[in-house]
C-alpha positions in Angstrom: 0.0 0.0 0.0 2.7 2.6 0.8 4.3 1.9 -2.6 1.0 2.7 -4.4 0.7 5.9 -2.5 4.3 6.8 -3.4 3.5 6.1 -7.1 0.4 8.3 -7.0 2.3 11.2 -5.3 5.1 10.9 -7.9 2.6 11.0 -10.7 0.9 14.1 -9.2 4.2 15.8 -8.8 5.4 15.1 -12.4 2.0 15.8 -14.0 2.7 19.6 -14.7 6.0 18.7 -16.3 4.2 16.2 -18.6 1.7 18.8 -19.6 4.4 21.3 -20.3 6.3 18.7 -22.5 3.1 17.9 -24.3 2.5 21.5 -25.1 6.0 21.9 -26.5 5.6 18.9 -28.7 2.2 20.2 -30.0 3.8 23.6 -30.6 6.6 22.0 -32.6 4.1 20.0 -34.6 2.1 23.2 -35.4 5.3 24.9 -36.6 5.9 22.1 -39.1 2.5 23.0 -40.7 3.5 26.7 -40.7 6.8 25.8 -42.4 5.0 23.6 -45.0 2.5 26.4 -45.7 5.3 28.9 -46.1 7.2 26.6 -48.5 4.1 26.0 -50.6 3.5 29.7 -50.8 7.1 30.4 -51.9 6.8 27.6 -54.5 3.6 29.2 -55.8 5.2 32.6 -56.0 8.2 31.1 -57.9 5.8 29.3 -60.3 3.9 32.6 -61.0 7.1 34.5 -61.5 8.5 31.9 -63.9 5.2 32.0 -66.0 5.5 35.7 -66.5 9.0 35.4 -68.1 
């Protein structure tokens, strides 16, 4: 029984750190979409500029 209590206490202590890590991972994933959108936009601009020549 004391071991289970220790596990629960440990999990409660580390829970905020886990949420923080999850948020950082989600932010990084969102930035990959932003980078992909920027790359697509630049490719479209390049294509339009090449068509005008």
